N, C-alpha and C positions, 0 to 999 in steps of 0.2 A: 491453597496451592502449595506445592512443595518448593522449597528454596533454601539456599545456603546463605546464612547471615553471619557476618563478621561483627563481633562485639569488641569494642576497644575501650579499656578503662585500666588505670594503674592500680586500682583497689580491688583485691580479690573478692571481697563480699559483693561489690557491685557487679562484677563480672558474673559470678555464679547466680546472683539473683535474676539477672536478665537471661542467663542461660536456661534456668529452670522455667521462666515464663515462656520463652520462645519454644523450648522443646515440648512444653505442654500443648503447644499448637502444632506440633509435628514439623517444626523447622529444623534443619541441620545447622548446628551452631559451631562456629569457629571462634576461638578467643585470642585476643592480643592484649599485652599489658603496656604497650607504648605506641606512640605514633610511628616510630621507626619499624617496629614489628608489624604494624598494620600495613604499612607500605609494602613491606616484603611479601606478606601473605597475599595481599590483593594483586600483586604483580605476578604471582606464581599460580594461584588457585582460582577456580571459577567461583566468584562471589556475586551474589545477586543483590545484596543490600548491606550497608554498613551502619551500625549504631556507634557513634563516636562521642566519647566524653570530651567536653570542651577543655577542662582544666587538667592537664597532665604535665609532669616534669619533663624537662628535656625538649620535647616537641609537643606543643599543646594541640588540641583538636583542630583549631582553626588552621594552624600551619600544615598539619597532616592532610586536612581536607583540601587545602589549596594545592598541595603537591599531587594529590590523587587526581584532581581535576585538570592539572597541567600535563599529566602523563597520558599519552594517546592510547595506552593499553587499559587505563582504569577510569578515565573521565566519565564513562557512561554509567558507572555504578552509582545508584542513588545513595546519598548520605543523609542520615538523620543525626543532628547534633543533640547530645544529651547533656544537660548541665543543671546546676542549681541556680545559675544566674538568671535573673528575671528582667534585667534592665534591657530596654529596647536596643541600646547600642550594641549589646552582646548578640542579640538576635540578628541585627543588621550585619555585624562582623561575620557571623556564621554564614549568612546568605551570600554575602559578597565573596566569601572564601569558596563558594560553590555548593554549600549545603542545600539540599532539596527541602528539608524541613527541620523543625526545631521543637524539642520537647523538654520540659523542665522537671526536675525532681521535686518531691517524690513522684515517681512515675505511676500513672493510673493505667491499669492493665487494658481497659477497653480503649482508651485514647491511644495508647501505644499500638495496639493491634490494628486499630482502624487505619492509622497512618502507615504502618508497615504494609498492610494489604493494598492500600492505594498506590504506594510507590512500586510494589512488586508487580501490580497489574501493568503499570506504565513501562517498567523494565521488560516485562514479557513481550509486550507489543513491539518495543524497539528491537529486542533480540530476534523476534520472528522476521521483522522486516530486514534486518541485517543479514539473516541467513538466506534470504531469497533475492538479494541484490549483489552487485559486484562490490559493494562497500565492505570495508573491514573497519574495525575500531580505529586502526591507525590512520587510514586515509580519510576517515570521516571527520577527524579533528579540524582540518582546514575548513571544511564545510561548515562546521559549527561556528567557527570564528567569523566566517563570512556572513552567516545569517544573523549574527548579533546586531547588525546594523539595520535589519528589516523593521519596518513599521507594521503594526498589526491593526486589525479591525476588532474593536472591543465593544461589547454590549454591557451596559450597567443596568440592572433591574433593581430599581430603588424608587419608591414613591414619595420620599421625603426630600423636598427641594434642596435644602441646605446640605444634607448628607450627600446627595447625588453630586452637587457642585464640588464638594470637597474631594470626592473621589475622582471626578472627571478632570478637573482643572490641571493637575500636574501631568496626567496621562496624555492630554491633548497636545502637549508640547512635541510629542513624537508620534503619537498614534491617532488613528481615526476612531473617535469615541461616540457611541450612540447611547443616549439615556432614555429609558422607558419605564414609566411608573405603572402602566397597565400590564398585568401579567399575561393576559390573553394576546395583546399586541406584541408583547416581548417574545412570547413563544413563536409567533409567526415570523418575527424578524430574526429569530435564532436558527431558522431552517437552512441557512446556507451562507457561505462567505465570511463567517466569523472565525477569529483566531482565539478569542477568550471571552468568557461570560462571567461577569461579577454579579453575584446574587446576594441581596440583603436578607439576613435571617431575623432582622429586628423590625421589619415593617409591620405596621398595624393594619395595613390595607390588604395584605395577601400573605399566604403561607409560603415562606421561602423554601421549605423542604419539599412541598408539593410541586413548586416550580422546578426545583432540581430534578425531582423524579420524572416530571414531564419532559424535561430536556434530555434526560438519559433514555427515555422511552422512544422519543421521536428519532427517526433515522437521520434526519438532517442535522441534528445537533448532538448525536450520540457520542461522537469522537471529539467534540469541542471541549477544551479544558474549562473547568468551573472553579472559580475562586469565591468562597462564601465569606461574608462579613458578619461576625456574630459577637456576642458578649462572652467573655472568658468564664463567667460563672454558669453559663448555660451549657455545661459540658455534655450532657446527654444528647442535646439537640445537635451539637457539633459532631459527636460520634455517629449519630444517625445519618448525618450528611455524608460522612465518609462511607458508610454502608451503602448509601444510595449510589455513590460513585463519583463524588466531587474530588477535585485534585488537591486543593489546598485551602487553608483558612487564614483569615486576617482578623485579628482581635481588635475590639474597640477598647479605649480610644485609639483611633488610627494614627500611626506614625507614618508620615508620607514616604520617608526614605525606605522604610520596611515594605510598604505597599509596592513601591517601584521595584524593589529587589525581587519580591515574589512574582510580580507581573512579568519581569524580565525572564525569570527562570521558567515560568510556564510557557511564555511565548517562544523561548529558545527551543524547548522540547517539541512544541507544536510545529514550528517551522522545520525542525530537523526530521520529524516523523513524516511531514508532508513531502519533503524532498525524497525521503526513502521510498515512500509510496509511489511517487512519480517515477523514480528510478526503477522500482519493481515493475510498474506497468509497462515502462519502455522495454525492460528486459523480457517481460512476458510477450510483448508484441514482437520482439525480435525472435523469440522462440517459435512463434506460430506464423510469422509472415516472411515473405521473400523480400529482402532489402532492395533488390533491383527493380522489380515490377510493382511492389506494394501489394500484390495479391497474397492470399494465404498460401502457406507452403504445404508440403506433404503431411506434416503433423497436423496442421490446421484442418486439412481436408478429411483426414482419417477420423478426427474427433467430430467434425461438423456433421458428418453423415450418419453418425450413430443413431440420432433420433429417427432418421428415415428408415433404417432397418427395423427399429421398434414399431413404427407405424405400419410397415409392411406386415410384420408378424401379427400385430394385434388387430389392425383394422383392414388389412389387405390393401393398403394404399400403395399403388404401384409407383416406382421411380426408376429412372434410367441414368446411366452415366455415359459420358463421351470422353474420348481421349483424342486431343488435338496434337499433332506433331508438325513442326515446320519442315517443309520439304527442302532437302539439300542444304540444311543449315550448316553442316560441317564445311561444305564448300564455301558458303558465304563467309564464315569465320576465317578460313584459310586465305581467301582471296582479298577480302575487304578488311579483315582485322577484327579483333574481339570487341573493340569499342563500337564499331559499326554493328556488330552482332548484338551487343547489348541494347542499342537503340531499336533494333528490329524486335527484340524480345519485349521491350517496353511498349512498343506500338501494338504488337499482337495482343498483349495483355489488355491494353486499353480498349481495343476493338471487341475482344471477348466480353469484357465487363459491360460495355455500353450496348451490346446487342443481345445480351441474355436478360432474362427476367430478374426482377429484384430478389425473388425467392430462390433463384438458382445459386448454387455454390460453385465458385470459380477459383481455381488455385493453379499455381505453377508447381507441377509435380516433380520437376527435375529437368535440368538441361533445357532442351527446346520443347518439352512435353508439358501440356496443360490438361488439367482434368476439370470436368464440369459435371455436377450432379443436378438433375432436374426432378424436383418433387412432383408427385401426382401426374407423372408423365409416362405413358407407355412407350415402347421402343419405336413404333411407327411415328408418333408425334415428335419424339426426340430426334429421329432421323431427319425429319423435315427441318427442325430448328438447326441441327448441325450443318445440313447442306446449305441452308440460307446464310449462316455465318461464314462458312467456308467460301461461298460465292462472293460475299461482301469483301472478304480479305483478299481474294484473288483479283477482284475487279477494281480495286482502288490501290494505286501505287503507294508505297511507303517512301516518303522523302527523308533522306538522311544526308546531311551536309550538302544539300543542293542536288543530290542524285535521286532520281526516281527509280525505285527498285520494285520489281514485280515479284512478290512473295506469295507462295501458295502453301496450303496446309492439307494434310490428310487426316481423316477422322474415323475412329472406330466407335460404334454405338452399341450399347447392350442394356437391356432391361434386367433389373435385378430379380432373381427368382427367390421365392420363399425358402428359407433355410440356407441360402448362400451367405458366405462371408465376403468381405471386400476383395480379398485376394482372388476369389473364384470369379467374380464378375469382372474384375480388372483383367484377368487373363483372357476372358472371352472378348472384351472390348479391344484388348491389345492385339489379339489374333485377327480381329476384324480390321484394325489399323494396318497390320502387316499385309493383309490382302489388298487394302487400298494402295499401299506403296507398290506392291507387285503389279497391280493393274494399271500403273502409270501415274499414280499420285494425284493430288488435287481432286479428291473425291471422298465421299462419306460412305462407309459400308456398315450395314447392320450385322450384329453377331448372329441373328437368326438365319442369315444367308449361309453362314458356314454350316449350320445344322442341316439345312436343306441339302447342301452339297454332300455332306457326309452320309445322309440318308440315301 
């Protein structure tokens, strides 16, 4: 995948070594020689990932990382800390500063690229979600702070009792933790409702890599973050895990503070992505639904009937549409007010939905106009259905604020002809509706009747 990576190091040889490695993988590389310069570049340019040296004069990598994560314009950029320090306290310091991963010198090319690809995949998903929602990087920062307090559902896949207890005990203080030693049962439990899966790569009873591959293959666990526990000397196995699609690694012997920091980072990103998806789904629903009645809107209707046109062309499966219009609705609004009019619209929508078939497509097309598409239905059958619903609406008063209102509708009905587009059949149905209005309202008129008159 193409991406722009910012490399930060005060030593020119280190900068250019990483530049060569990354450019060989066709990444666009930007260089910074200090923490201050890194902050300036990240604030001005589009950066997808940062490789940050931990030990630099003036402002070290931990301080620069912390400032990046505190800035609402840059907190979303993944940071990999690069250092010669191997002590656990330094890794913890980097993670607590907000770093997403940690890699030590001398840098192994395969290990580096595996971690880079993993974090870039995560960044790409977040960027896509941000672009489809009302969120911006700035207004998402308070959301991230809010979800830090969330507890998660964590599955630990480990068949060694003592090792699983050591993993689970500190996490249970805040999270709901499930431990499973049987990989088959674990894969079943992983199919939904989890926020993080921890997989042992050191088990004698199952192949942890195969478990990770199965988790990524199954739709129910494909998006769930995976943290693997492995031995630092088994580097090729860890690299393979990244290629499969895991999100992070935890080296043995396990330092509990580091584990908790990595778990917190993974859960934070998971909760944030979940919130963005929920927001995206809500926005999508707003795009295709009418907020007043809850029915699909015009855009929804236009898209929903596309398959019906395809079935008509390929299989000659007839379908019809009907246009319902509330009689004298402008007068109702003028006399009773728009609030009363809104109540009437909602009631008419409810009656349409409850009295049409489940396969019929019902939408509010605009104003006081409703559209219904009836699959596998010729005009004569659709006319019977339209007249039945029209009669039910007219025959049952609508009660609004204690008042019983007699509301009627007029309907135009048309069967779709092969080769027609929606605008063509809509015009015919709308012409039939207009005739129903002229004829006194509260009736259903078929479009075929207009053809007969024209003949």
